[in-house]
C-alpha positions in Angstrom: -47.5 -211.2 88.6 -48.0 -213.6 85.7 -50.6 -215.8 84.1 -49.3 -219.3 83.1 -49.7 -221.9 80.5 -53.4 -222.3 79.6 -54.8 -219.2 77.8 -58.2 -217.9 76.8 -59.1 -220.9 74.7 -61.0 -218.4 72.5 -64.0 -218.3 75.0 -64.4 -222.1 74.8 -64.0 -222.5 78.6 -67.5 -224.1 79.0 -66.0 -227.5 80.0 -68.1 -230.4 81.3 -67.9 -229.9 85.0 -65.1 -227.5 85.8 -62.7 -230.4 86.4 -61.6 -230.5 82.7 -59.8 -227.7 80.8 -59.8 -227.2 77.1 -56.2 -226.9 75.8 -56.7 -227.2 72.1 -59.2 -227.4 69.3 -59.2 -229.8 66.4 -59.6 -228.2 63.0 -59.7 -229.8 59.5 -58.2 -233.1 58.5 -54.8 -233.1 56.8 -54.1 -235.7 54.0 -55.4 -239.2 53.8 -53.6 -240.8 56.7 -55.9 -239.5 59.4 -53.8 -236.5 60.4 -55.6 -233.4 61.6 -54.7 -229.8 62.3 -54.8 -228.7 65.9 -54.9 -225.2 67.4 -53.1 -225.1 70.7 -54.4 -222.8 73.5 -51.3 -223.1 75.6 -48.4 -220.7 76.0 -46.0 -221.6 74.6 -48.1 -223.5 72.1 -45.7 -226.4 72.1 -46.8 -227.2 75.7 -49.8 -229.0 74.2 -47.5 -232.0 73.7 -46.3 -232.0 77.3 -49.4 -233.2 79.1 -49.4 -236.8 80.3 -53.0 -237.4 79.2 -55.6 -235.7 77.2 -59.2 -236.5 76.4 -62.3 -235.5 74.5 -65.5 -233.9 75.9 -66.8 -237.4 77.1 -63.6 -238.2 78.9 -62.3 -240.7 76.3 -58.6 -240.8 75.9 -57.1 -238.9 73.0 -53.4 -239.3 72.3 -51.8 -236.9 70.0 -48.4 -236.9 68.3 -46.8 -234.0 66.5 -46.3 -234.5 62.7 -45.7 -231.0 61.5 -46.7 -227.4 61.6 -49.2 -225.4 59.4 -49.3 -221.7 59.9 -50.3 -221.2 63.6 -51.6 -224.7 64.0 -50.0 -228.2 64.4 -50.5 -231.2 62.2 -51.0 -234.2 64.5 -51.8 -237.8 64.4 -54.2 -239.3 66.9 -53.6 -242.8 68.1 -57.3 -243.5 68.2 -57.8 -242.3 64.6 -56.9 -244.5 61.6 -58.2 -242.6 58.5 -59.4 -239.3 57.2 -63.1 -240.2 57.7 -62.5 -240.6 61.4 -60.4 -237.5 61.6 -63.3 -235.5 60.1 -65.5 -236.4 63.1 -63.0 -234.5 65.3 -63.3 -231.3 63.3 -64.3 -228.5 65.7 -64.1 -230.5 68.9 -62.0 -229.6 71.9 -59.1 -231.4 73.5 -59.1 -231.4 77.3 -56.8 -232.1 80.2 -57.8 -232.8 83.8 -57.4 -229.7 86.1 -55.3 -231.7 88.5 -52.8 -232.4 85.7 -51.8 -228.7 85.5 -48.2 -228.2 86.8 -48.0 -226.9 90.3 -47.3 -223.1 90.7 -44.7 -222.3 93.2 -45.0 -218.6 93.3 -47.7 -216.5 95.0 -47.6 -214.1 92.0 -48.4 -216.7 89.3 -51.8 -217.8 88.3 -53.5 -220.0 85.8 -56.1 -218.3 83.5 -58.7 -220.9 84.5 -58.4 -219.9 88.1 -58.9 -216.2 87.5 -62.0 -216.3 85.3 -65.1 -216.1 87.5 -63.5 -214.4 90.5 -65.4 -211.6 92.1 -63.8 -208.1 91.9 -63.9 -206.1 95.2 -63.1 -202.5 95.5 -60.0 -201.7 97.7 -61.9 -198.7 99.0 -64.7 -200.5 100.8 -64.4 -204.3 99.9 -67.7 -204.1 98.1 -68.2 -206.3 95.0 -68.1 -204.2 91.8 -68.0 -206.9 89.2 -66.5 -210.2 88.0 -63.6 -211.3 85.9 -65.0 -212.8 82.7 -61.9 -213.3 80.6 -58.1 -212.8 80.3 -56.7 -211.3 77.1 -53.2 -210.6 75.8 -52.4 -208.6 72.7 -48.6 -208.8 73.0 -48.0 -206.1 75.6 -49.1 -207.9 78.7 -52.0 -209.7 80.4 -55.3 -207.9 80.7 -58.3 -208.8 82.8 -61.7 -208.2 81.4 -64.2 -207.2 84.1 -67.9 -207.1 83.8 -69.3 -204.6 86.3 -72.6 -204.7 88.1 -74.1 -202.3 85.6 -73.2 -204.9 82.8 -70.4 -202.7 81.4 -67.2 -204.5 80.4 -63.7 -203.1 80.5 -60.1 -204.4 80.3 -57.5 -203.6 82.9 -53.8 -204.2 83.0 -53.1 -207.2 85.3 -50.5 -205.7 87.7 -49.8 -205.7 91.4 -50.7 -202.0 91.5 -54.1 -202.5 89.9 -54.8 -205.8 91.7 -52.9 -205.8 95.0 -54.6 -209.0 96.2 -55.6 -212.2 94.3 -57.3 -214.7 96.6 -58.1 -217.8 94.5 -59.1 -219.9 97.6 -61.8 -217.4 98.6 -62.8 -216.5 95.1 -62.0 -212.8 94.8 -59.5 -210.1 93.7 -59.0 -206.7 95.2 -59.0 -203.9 92.6 -57.4 -200.5 93.3 -60.0 -198.5 91.5 -60.6 -194.7 92.1 -63.4 -193.6 94.4 -65.7 -193.0 91.4 -66.1 -196.8 91.1 -68.3 -196.9 94.2 -70.7 -194.2 93.0 -74.0 -195.1 91.5 -73.1 -194.9 87.9 -69.9 -196.9 88.4 -67.8 -194.5 86.3 -64.2 -195.5 85.8 -62.9 -192.4 84.1 -59.6 -192.2 86.0 -58.6 -195.8 85.8 -56.2 -196.5 83.0 -57.2 -199.4 80.8 -56.2 -200.7 77.4 -57.9 -202.9 74.9 -55.5 -203.4 72.2 -50.4 -213.6 77.0 -47.5 -214.6 79.8 -46.3 -211.4 81.5 -44.9 -210.3 84.8 -46.7 -208.2 87.4 
């Protein structure tokens, strides 16, 4: 099982209407020609330059071209930007793609981050809802799902077929193989291995 392409976006997933997905964030201007640094949210990060079209939060076309690299960000030119003053107006704004522009996934065990966040989490024991996926994290050792339980507690779990034997995007839920203690009143998760320490296989 793996999570493809578009990552956490540093919790900036509050897009306009659910149809657009943030894939990068503009940072500070670079030089006097109107170049600007850009932090990519894709994996690998170079995929930011593979989308056929990108736009701003208002749906206006934004066309980027790679000019260089600076630490963990890219230096880009924007066709709609002519000078540094205009580039400064982009500082802190997000770059979006349309959801339909995401590449098709041909495997039943691959998922986009954007499609996992918000899914209900059901217990394998009785199919009762126990929480919701609120984010996907990866600290280098594999993908982790952060779940917010009904008691408002949050915990990270390894995204594996053993832990999540069913992922049903169409119907909006995942089945979680939690121990029986998950269904008791205090929702204790003592026996379920988790780790809180980005594309990995299930």
